[in-house]
N, C-alpha and C positions, 0 to 999 in steps of 0.2 A: 532580263529574264521576265517575260510577260506573265509566266505562271506565278512568280513571286509577287509581282505587282498586283495581279488580280487577288492574290491571297491577302495582301496588305489592305487593298481597298475593301475587301469583304470584312476582314477582321476589325478594321478601324471604322469604316464607314457605316457598317450596320449598327453598332452600339450608339454612334452619334445620331444616326437617323432615328433609332428607337427612342433615345432620350429627347430628341426634338419633338417627336410625335407625342410622347408622354407629357412634355411641357405644354405643347399646344392643346392637347385634350384637357389637361388640368385647368388651363386658363379658360377654355371654353366651358368646362363643367362648373367652375366657380362663377362664371358670368351668368350662365343659364340658371343655375340653382340658387345663386346668391349666397353661397356658403364658402367658408375657408376649409378646404379639404386637405387632409394629411397626405404626405408623399406616398406612404406605403399603401394606403387605401386606393389612391389614384393609380399607382403603378400596377396593382393587381387588376383593377378594373380595365385599364388600357391593354394589359396583356390578354385578358379574356376577350376584349373587343377585337383586337387584332387577329386572334385565333379564329374568332367567328367570321370576320371578314375574309380571312385567307381561305377558310373552308368553303365560304359561299361563292367567292369570285375567283379562287385560285385556278380552277379547271375550266372556266367558261371561255376565256380567250387569253392569248398571250399578250396582246397589246389592246387593252380596253380603250374605248373611246372616252372623250371628255365627259360626256353625259353619264357613262357608267362609273367613271372615277368619282364624280360628285356624289353619285348614289352610294358608292362604296364608303366614301368618307362620311357621308351622312349617317349610314347604318352603323359605322364604327362609333361615331360620337353618340348615336342613339343608344347603342349597347353600353357605352361608358356611363351615360347619364342614367340609364335604367338601373344598372347595378348600383351606382352611387345613391340614387333616390331610394331604392329598396333598403340599402344599408343605412341611410339616414333615417328612414322610418323605423327600422328595427333597432338599430344602435346609433342614436344621434351623435353628431360630432362633439367631442369633448367628454362623452360619458365613459370612455376608456382612456386612461392616461397613455402618453406616448411610450414607445419601447425603452427610451432612455431612462424612464422612471421605474421600470418593472423590477430591476434588481433592488433598488431601495425599498419599493413597496413589499417585495418578498421578505426582505430582512425585517421590516417593521411588522409584517404579519406574523412572522415566526416569533419575534419578541413579544408581540401582543398575545399570541396563543400561549406562550410560556407563562405570561403574567396571569392570563385567565386561569390556567391550570394551577398556578401557585395560589391564587386567591381562593379557588375552589377547594384545594387541599387544606388551606388554613381553616376554611369554614367547617370542613368535615372533621378536622383534627380537634376542633373545639366543640363538637357535638351539634353543629348547625345543619348537618346533612339532611335530616328528616324535614326540616323547614324549607330547605331549598327544593326538595322533591314534593312539597305540598302536603306532607304527612306529619302534622303536628302531633307531638306526644304529650309533653307537659311543660309548663312554663317554669318549673323549678330550676334555678340556676341559669335561666336563659339570658338574663341581663349580664351576668358575669361572662358567660360564653361570648356574647356579642361584643363586650368590651375587649376581651382578650383577642378576638378575631380581628377587630378593627385595629388594635394596637399592633398586631403582627403583620397586618396587611400594608402598613407604611403610612407615609406622610399624608397622602390625599384622604385616606379613610380615617386617619386620626382627626383630621380637620372636620370631616363629616360627623364624627362622634362628638367633637367639641360643640358644633352647632346644635346637634340634637340634645346635648346636655343642658342647654338653656331653654328648651321648649317643654316646660312642665305641662303646658296646655295640650300637648300632643302625646306625650309618653307617660306611663305610670311612674310614680315616685322612685321605685326601686331601680328603674332604668336610668332616671336622671341622676340618682346618687352614684350609680356604678360608672356611667359614662363621664361624669364630672372628674373622675380620677385620671382620665386621659389628658387633662390639662397640665398636670405637673408630675405624673407618675410614670412617664415613659422611660424605659431603660436607657441609661446613658451609654454613649459610644465609648470605645476604649481610648485611654489617654494618648496612646501612641498615635492613633489616627487623628485625634484632635490636634496634637502638637504639630503634626505634619502640615495640616491646614493652616494653623496659626503661623508657622514659620514661613510657609510659602506666600502668605498674604501680607503680613506686616513685619515678620522677623522677630525672633525671640529676644533679640537684643534691645527691643523697645521697652521691655519690662524688667523690673528688678526681680520680680517673682510672680509666678502663676500657680494657683492652687490646682493640683490635678483632680481633686474631688469637686464635681460640679455642684453649684448651688441649686440648680434646677435643670431638668432635661425635658424638652418639648419635642414636638414632632419634626420641626425643621432645624432647630439649633439647641445648644445647651450653653449654660452660663457658668463662668468660672470667676472666682475672686482673683484679683491681680493688683499689683502695685507698679505704677509707672516709674521710669527713671527719675522723674521729678519728685517722687514720693507720694503722689496722689493715689488714693485708694479708689479703684475702679472695678467694674465688672466687664468681662470680655464675653461677648456673644459670638459663638463659633458655629458655623453651619455644619450639619452632619455630613460626613463624606458620602458621595454618590447620591445625595438626596435629590439633586436636580434631575439626574437621568431617570430615577424612579418616578418622580413627580410628572415628568414629561410623558412617560409611558402611561401612567394612570390617567393623565388628562386626555390622551388620545383615546383611551377606552371610554372616558366620560363623554367626550365629544361625539363618538360614534353612537353611543347609547342615546344621547340627546337627539341626534339626527333621526334615529329610529322612532323615538317617542314623539318627535315633532309631527310625524305623519298621523298620529292619533288626534281625535277631536279635542280631548282634554289636554293633551300635550301642546297642541297648537294654541289653545285658549290661554294656557299658562305661559306660553313663550319659552318652552323648555330649552330651545336652541340658544336663545339670548341669555337665559339664566346660566347655562353651562359655560357660555363664552365669558360672562361676567365672573363666574367662579374661577375659571382658568386664568383670566387676566389678574384677578386679585391674588391668586396663589403665586403667579409668576412675579408679581411685585414683592411678595413676601420673601421670595428667594433671592432678591437683590437687596442687600443691607444698605447700599448707598441710597436707595429710595427711602428706606426707613429713617436714615439720618436726616434726609431733607424733610421728611414728615414731622420728625420731632422738632426741628427748627421752626417749621411753619405753625405747628400747634402751639408751641411755647410763645411765639411772637404774638399770637392772637388770644392768649389766655391770661387770667389773673393768677394769683399765688394761693388760691384756696385749695388747689390740688397740686401735689408735688410732681415735677417732671424731670427726667434725667438730662444732663448736659453731655453732648457728644464730644469726645476728644479726637477720634479718628475713625474712619470707616473705609472698608473695601466691599467688594461684592459678597464676600463670605465671612467677614469679620467686622464686628462693631464694638468699639471701646467707648464706654460712657461712665458717668458718675454712678457710684453705688448708692441706691436709696436704702436707708437703714430702717427696716421694719419687718413685720411678720405677715404671712399670707392672710387673706381675708377670712378664711375658714377658722383661723385661730383667734379671730377678734370677737369681742363681746358685741351683743346687739346694741345698735346706736342709730336711732331714727334720724338724729340730726346729721350724722355723717352721710346717711343715705340721701337725705334731701340735698346736702351740699354736692354730692356726686351727680345727682340727677340734674341739678341746676347748672353745674359745670358743663355737662354734655349738652344740655339744651341751649345754653348760651353759645357753645361752639356751633351748634346746628343753626339756630335761629339768627344769630347776630354776626358771628365770625365767618361762617361758611367753611370752616376746616374742622373736622371732628374725628375722634377716635372711633373707628368703625367696628371694633371687636372688643368691647369692654366686658369680657367674661371674668368670672372670679379669679382665674389664674393670672390675670393681667392687672389686678388691683392689690395694693399693699396697704396695711395700716402702719404708718410711719411712727417713729418714736416721739415726734413732736405733736402727735395727735391728729395730724392730717392724713388724707388718703393720697397714695401715689399711683400713677398709671405707668404701666410697662408695655412693651411690645407694640410699636407703632408701625408694624409692617403693613397693616391695613388701615388706611385713612381715607375718609370720604371728603369730597368737595362739592359744594352746592352754591349756585350763583344767587345774586340778590333777588332776581325775579321769583325763583322758586322758594327762597326764604320768606319773602313777603306772602306768597300763596300759602305756605305752611302756617305762618302766623295767623292768616285769615281763617284757615281751616280750624285751628284750635280755638280761635275766638268764636267762630260760628257754632262749634260744639259746645262751648261754654254758655252761649246765649240761646242754644236750641233753635238756631236759625237755619231752616232747610234751604232757603234761597241762597243765603251766604255760603253754606256748605257746598251747594251745587256749583256756584261760581268758582270757589276755591278749588274744588276737585277738578273742574274742567281746565283750570289754569295749570294744575299739577300734571295732568295726564294728556296723552294724545288720544283723540277720540274720532269716531267716524263722522263724516260730514252730515249724514242724515240722522244724527242722534236725536231722540225725542227728549228734549230737556225738561218738558213738563212732566213726563212720566218718571224721569230720573229724580226730579225734585219731590214728587210724591213718594217714591221709594225711600229717599233719604229722610222724608218726614216721618214715615212709618218706622224707619230705623231709629230715629231720635226718640219717638214715642216709646219704643220698646226698651231702649237702653238709658235714656236721659230723662224719663218722666219723673213725676213727684215720688219721692221715696226710693228711687232706684239708685244703686251704687255702681257707677261705671267701672268696668274692668277690662282686662286685655281681650276677652272674648268679643268685646264690642268691635275691635279692629278686624277680627275674623269675619263678622257679618258685613263690615264695610268692604272688605276685599271681595266678598261674594257679589255685592252690588256692582263693584268695579268690573268684575269679570262678566257679569250678566249683560251689561250695557256695552261691552266691547271696548272699554277704556284700557289704555296701555300705560303702565307706570314707568317713567324713565328710570334708567339705572341709578341715577343720583338719588332720586327719592326712595327707590327700593333699598338703597344702602342705609338711608336714614331709618326706615322702618325695621330693617334687620338689626341695626345698632340698638334701637330702642327695645326690640324684643330680647336681644342679648342682655341689655342693661337691666331689664325687668328681672331676669334670673339672678343677676348679681345683687340687685337690691334686696331680693328675697333672702339671700344669704346674710346680708348685713342687718336687715330689719324685716322679719317675717310679717306679712300682712300689709306692707307698705304699698299704697295704691299709686301707681305711676301715672294713671290717667288723671286722677284728681289733682295731683301735684303739677302735672303738665298744664292743665287748664288754668291753675292759679298763676303759674309762671307766665303763660301767654297773656292773661288779664293784666298782670303787673307791667309787662312790657308795653301793652297798648296804653295803659294809664300813664306811663312815663313819656310816651310819645305825644300825649295830649296836654302836656304842661305848656304854659304860655311861651316859654323859651323854645321848646321843641316845635310847637306849631309855627312860631315866627320863623325859625330856621327852615322848616319844611316849605313854607309858603315862599320864602326867598329863593330856595332852590328851584321850585316849580316855576316861579315867575322868570327866573333866569333862563330856564329851558325853553319857555314859550315866547320869550321876548322877540327873538328873530322872526317868528311867524307873525306876531302882532305888528311888527314894523312893516312887513310886506302886505298885510291885509288891506289897508286903505287903497293902495295902488291897484290891487287886484279887483276890489269892489268897484273902483272907478272904471276899470276896463270892462267889467261885466255890464254895468249900467250904460256905458257908452255904446256897447254892442247892441243892447236892447233898444236904445233910443234910435239907432240907425238901422234897425232891422237886420243886423248881421249876426245875431246870436243863433248858434246852431249846436247840435249835439252829434258827436261822432261815435258810432258803436261799431267796433270791429268784430266781425264774426270769426270764430275759431282763433281767438286771441291766445288760447292756451296751446302750448306746443303739443300736449298729448292729444288734443282734439285734431290738430292738423295732421299729426302722425297717423291717427286712426283713419281719417278720411282719405289721406293719401294712399295708405296701404290698401284700403278697400277698393278705391278706384283702380289701383294697380292690379289687384286680383281680378276685377271685372274686365279690364282691358285684356289681360292675358287670356282669360277664359274666352272672351269674344274672338280674339285673334286666333286662338287654337281651334275653336269651333269652325270659324270661317275657313281656315286652312284645311281642316278635315273635310268639310263639304266640297271644297274645290278639288281636293285630291280624289275623292270618290267620283266626281264628275269626269275628271281627266282620265282616271283609270278605266272608266266605262266607255271612253271614246276610242274608236279604232282608227281615227284619222291621223294626219301629220307624217312627217318624214320618218324613215326607219333609221335607228341608230345601229341596230344589228338585225339579223334575220328574225329574231324572236321579240325584240324590244323596240317600241316606237318612241318618238320624242315626247308625245303626250303622256305616255306611261312613266318616262323618266321624271317629267315635271310632277306627275301625280304622286310618285313615290317620295320625291323630295318634300312636297307639300305635306304628305302624311307624316314624314319624319319631323318636320317643323311642328305639326299639330301635336304629335306625341310629346315632343320636348316641352312645348308650352304647357301641356297638361301635367307633365311631371313636375314642372316648376310650381304650378298651383298646388299640387298634392303635397310636395315637400313643405311649402309655406304653411299649409294647413296643419301638418303634423309637427312642425318645428316648435319646440318649447319656447314660450314667450318669456323674455327677460324682464 
């Protein structure tokens, strides 16, 4: 049945031919434009190009010659490249996610919109609507309204309130007092929900008893008294139900807001995107109690007994069982400057000497124990700093203590990332003026001094690494805690004294001897090779064979730039040459005839014109393509 055979050939052969054409044109487009192009975009461009070619050549002749076939294919590819180049300029590849991700994006967008609506409704319910619309009325009760709104908004915003409650230098005292209630006055979750989490994670049979009434309730978890089967009295930290899903949604909102603010000049200068990423990473760590258990072990191993730390019995992602520290909250303690100095030195020793420190020492995480010591809780946020940065921090504090602008400049440049063309002399003069303003005779250093220091850091384009930023955040939080324990306690003066003591300890005879032995051991291999190398150099000088080799474009970035520039120049020159030749051939009337209306010279001219346009499109796409 020839009719059936023709039908099968048409129905099967045409899709295969079309797919082969799409594949061939996609490969050609990728090669010419130097891009990885999506299948849907390529298929649409190829369908458009084939329809253009069909409408152009479909009625000219039933059996086109080889020259016209090449011209038809060239125009088809040109149409594909033109469409893809225009799409690449308007909507670059990768700016729109693939269709396989659209459903997930739609679900996240709906959830995010609901979360936006809920947060806005919470703000209006607590009387913050006029402030959101920019129409301030009165500040009466504003601090309480803000605290209640942050509390109802959930874990992420409670954490924000906790950070703000330690910044008395930024907020009025009534805001600080009100927001500080977020640290241990969050409503507790229902016991039935807590019991389900506890049973699913460790099993209720691990305990002899668990008190349903929580000792404290925070934004991420709440703590209950319990007794293990062994009879040990412990506390059980249980994560709030569904807190992880809520936090992830809030972090998505924070990330998108940070991306928007990063485009502003001040947002870019502050590194809003990196700050948001650091906040998200820290919050995700706090949501995994196994990380907190490891943090407690690490801090305890590098600490002395001047401050009490809990011992971990067992831990899972959502449950942490540890020894109960017997004491009262810090706000219930009497003023004691000695305890404040002990806590400060404990944290400074962790930062400067041990490299592992409690990164969130707010008042809710500090207890006054029955034995007269202070105890630290909640190790979900712990910072780590390497030896090089610790040495630079020590030198920074020592330079501040000695009012040495040159030493402060060197320490600051070691702590931060800085532009290659930074004016160190101007930076040193700015730091000298900073010291004269804050550390002159009769001046009493305070926390505002660090605010001016950060302004200098921002003005000179210095970038503080996350580890060092965590140190300054911990010290700023600790300053609010010390103010609770001993009002008027000067953290800057005490930190300078601590740094001076540490330097003095390192200058003892035994310490200097040990340091010299370590340094000598480090440079001994180099000293052992030095005579042989000197002998080689002097021998080369004596024989006239000493030479110096300088490699141009040794940096990969320089080679890449020059290569790309030469590539663009070559494509431009080739495209222009092909264009000129096509114009000359199209203006020529000689050569054999391919058809009654088209000559061989015209076919060559049209093909050269196609090549010229393709090369030009490649250059245009390369110009508009975003640089990685």
